[in-house]
N, C-alpha and C positions, 0 to 999 in steps of 0.2 A: 555313469549309469549306476544306479543302486540296485543291489540284489534284495528282493523282498521275500522270496520263498525259502532260500537257503537258511537253515537254522530255525525255521518256524514251522508250526504244524499247519498243514494245508489239507483240507478235506474235500476239495473239489478241483476240477480241471482249471487250467488257466488258458487264456487266449493267445499269448505270445511267449516265446522263450526269452530268458534273460541272458545277458552277456557280461563278461568281465574282461579287463585288458589282457590281451594275449601276451604270454611270456616270450621273450626273445628266443629265436632259434627253433621254435615249434613250427614244423612245416606241414604236418598233417594231423588231423584228429578224426577218429572213427568211433561212432557209437553204434551198437547193435542192440535191438530190443526184439525179443521173440514173443512178446505178449501184446502186440498191437491188435486191437479189436475195432472193427467198424461194422456197418451193416450193408448188406447188398441193397442197392437202390431199387431193385425190382421185387425181390422176395421179402426183404427186410429181415432175412436170416443173418445171424452173425457171421462175419468173415474174420478169420484169424490169420494174422500175417507176421512175418519177420521183416523188420525194416533195418537197413544199414545206412547210416548217414556218414559220409566221408567228406571233409572239407579242408581247404588250405587256409588257415587263419590269416586275416589281415591284421587289423587293429584289435579285433575282439575274438573271444572264444565263447562258445555256448556253455552255459552252466547246466550240468547234467540233471539236477533235480527239477529245474524248470522245464527241461526237455521232456522228462518223464510225465510231468503234470500236463504239459501241452499235448503230448500224444494220447493221454487219457481222455482228452476232450473228443476224440473221434469215436469213442465207444458207442455212442448213440446216434452217430451220423451215418446217413445213407450216402455212400460215395463209391464210385468205381476205383479199383486199385490204381489205375493210371492217373486219375485226377488226384488221388490221395498222395501219390509220390510227388506229383508236381506241386501240390499245395505245401507239403513239408519242405521241399527244396526252396520254394518261394519265401517261406517264413525264415529259413536259415539265411538266405541271401539278403533279404530285406533287413533283418535284425542284426546279424553278425557281420555282414558285408565281407565275406571271405573272397579270396581270389577265385575260387571255384567251389562248387558243391555238387556232389553226386548222391542221390537218394535211390537206393535199390530196395524195392518192396516185393517180397515173395509171399503171395497169398497161398495158404494151404489148399491142397486139392479139394475140389468139390465136383462131384460127377466125374472124377478121374482127371480133371484138368487143373494144373498148377499155373497160376498167373505170376509172371515176373515183369515188373514195370520199373524202368530206370529213367529218372529225371535228372538232367544236368543243366546247371546254369553257370556261365562265366561271370566274373565281376563286372559290375557297371551296366548291365543290360536292363535290370528291372527299372521301369519308369523312363527308359530312353530307347531310342532306336540306335542301330549300329551307326547311322550317319549323324546322330545327335539331334535329329528333328523328330519331335513328339508325334507329328502327323505323318511321318514318312513310313516306308515299308520296313519290315523287320522290327516293328515296335513291340516291346515286351511290357505287358501290363498285368496288374492284378484285377481280376474280375471275380467278384464274390469269393475272394480268397484263393482263387486258382490262378496260377501264372499261365498266361497265354502268350505265345510268340506268334506275331502276325507276319506272314510272308505273302508277297504278291501271288505266288503260285498256290497258296492254300487259303481259299476263300470259303470253304464249306464250314458248317457249324461243327463244333467239337461235341464230345459226348455230353457235356453239361448243358448244352443248348446255346452257348455263347456263339454268336456269329461275328466274325471279324469285320472290321470296317471295310467299305469298298475302296 
């Protein structure tokens, strides 16, 4: 995989993070960004958040400049904090293929309420079910950029409007 943003001037957000081969013996990588901005999907007012991304590298590590540019892309997106945490976790899992990833997003208080959303994904679940059957229960998929876990007991629509398969 080639790095295209590192060492170059980039003046706009990018859609995906870039990765490089993970060095031996690195067991955990943590990024924290306290400047994540998105928009409230109801009021369209800006939401300011701190995001912490912690993952256990497999073959690849996330390149930090590309992560910064990827996160910049949410500035004009209307998205709930919970969906944003899940989308970031899905991007890291899909691109870097770590053993696990945890994304903790803390939205600054509005109306006195702070929102903390945590999204966790283990290795190998995106695009497969736990049983290995794409049509089976517990299938994990990306729907319009958001990672959804389908469980037989959870058949209601999520906040983004996605309704799991029957």
